[in-house]
C-alpha positions in Angstrom: 0.0 0.0 0.0 1.5 3.4 -1.0 2.2 6.1 1.5 -0.7 8.5 1.9 -0.2 12.1 0.7 0.5 14.5 3.5 0.2 18.3 3.2 2.1 20.7 5.3 0.8 24.3 5.2 3.4 26.5 7.0 3.2 24.2 10.0 5.7 24.8 12.7 7.7 22.5 15.0 10.0 23.6 17.7 13.2 21.7 18.7 15.0 22.9 21.9 18.4 21.9 23.1 19.3 22.9 26.6 22.6 22.4 28.4 24.6 20.7 25.6 28.0 20.3 27.2 31.2 18.5 26.5 33.0 21.0 24.4 30.6 21.0 21.4 31.5 23.7 18.8 28.7 25.5 17.0 29.9 24.1 13.7 29.4 20.6 15.1 25.6 21.0 15.5 25.2 19.7 12.0 26.6 16.4 13.2 24.3 16.2 16.1 21.1 14.1 15.7 18.7 16.8 16.9 15.9 14.4 17.4 17.9 12.3 19.8 19.2 15.2 21.8 16.3 17.7 22.1 12.9 18.4 23.4 10.3 18.5 20.7 7.1 20.6 20.5 5.0 19.3 17.6 1.5 20.1 16.5 -1.2 17.6 17.5 -0.9 15.5 14.3 -1.5 11.8 13.8 1.6 9.8 14.6 2.4 9.1 10.9 2.5 12.8 10.1 4.8 13.5 13.0 7.2 10.8 11.9 7.3 12.1 8.4 7.8 15.7 9.6 10.7 14.6 11.8 12.3 12.7 8.9 12.0 15.8 6.7 13.5 18.0 9.4 16.4 15.7 10.1 17.2 15.4 6.4 17.0 19.2 5.9 19.1 19.9 9.0 21.8 17.4 7.8 22.0 19.1 4.4 21.9 22.8 5.5 22.9 23.1 9.1 26.3 24.7 8.5 24.8 27.4 6.1 22.0 28.1 8.5 24.3 28.6 11.5 26.7 30.8 9.4 23.8 33.0 8.3 22.6 33.2 11.9 26.0 34.5 13.0 26.1 36.9 10.0 22.9 38.6 11.3 24.9 39.8 14.2 25.6 38.8 17.8 24.2 40.2 21.1 26.4 39.2 24.0 27.0 39.9 27.7 30.5 40.3 29.0 31.7 39.1 32.4 31.0 42.6 33.7 27.3 42.1 32.9 27.3 44.8 30.2 25.4 43.8 27.0 26.8 44.7 23.6 26.0 43.9 19.9 28.6 43.3 17.2 28.6 42.4 13.5 30.5 39.3 12.5 33.2 39.2 9.9 34.6 36.1 8.2 37.4 35.6 10.7 35.1 35.8 13.7 32.5 33.6 12.2 35.1 30.9 11.5 36.4 31.2 15.1 32.9 30.9 16.6 32.0 27.9 14.4 35.1 26.0 15.6 35.6 27.2 19.2 34.5 24.6 21.8 31.7 25.8 24.1 31.3 25.1 27.8 27.5 25.0 27.3 25.3 25.5 24.3 21.5 26.1 24.2 19.6 26.3 21.0 16.0 26.7 19.8 15.1 25.8 16.2 11.7 26.6 14.8 11.1 24.6 11.6 8.2 25.5 9.2 7.2 23.1 6.4 5.1 24.0 3.4 4.7 21.3 0.8 3.6 17.8 0.1 4.9 14.4 1.1 4.0 11.4 -1.0 5.7 8.2 -2.1 8.7 8.7 0.2 9.5 12.2 -1.2 8.9 15.7 0.1 8.2 18.5 -2.4 8.1 21.9 -0.9 10.1 24.3 1.2 11.3 24.4 4.8 12.4 27.3 6.9 14.3 27.4 10.1 14.6 30.2 12.7 17.5 29.7 15.1 18.1 31.1 18.6 21.4 30.4 20.2 23.0 30.9 23.6 26.7 30.0 23.7 28.8 29.9 26.9 32.6 29.9 26.4 
């Protein structure tokens, strides 16, 4: 029996990582199996639709995580120094490379994925979008 057709209409799922320790660098998040390491907030869908959405997200994340994280850094960084004073900076290529490879003491992340498309016959046709929020402790 073929897979039923599923439609995703800008439906959102949130994946939250809290307290990832052990020296993970930001650039290594693409190697992390998000679904094994995070808390999930999914719409109240039938189980089959949840499983399909999670496969799509995992696949998209594996393909585009590095680019998504680099673009997130390029948007700029807000940070708080040891003195408690907050600042904002823009990120150049050198700083971006440094942040992508520097081990963290703790890493927290929130990913909001939005799917718009159709899944049928084992293939997804459509688009996906991810919004990223990061908190890095060095």
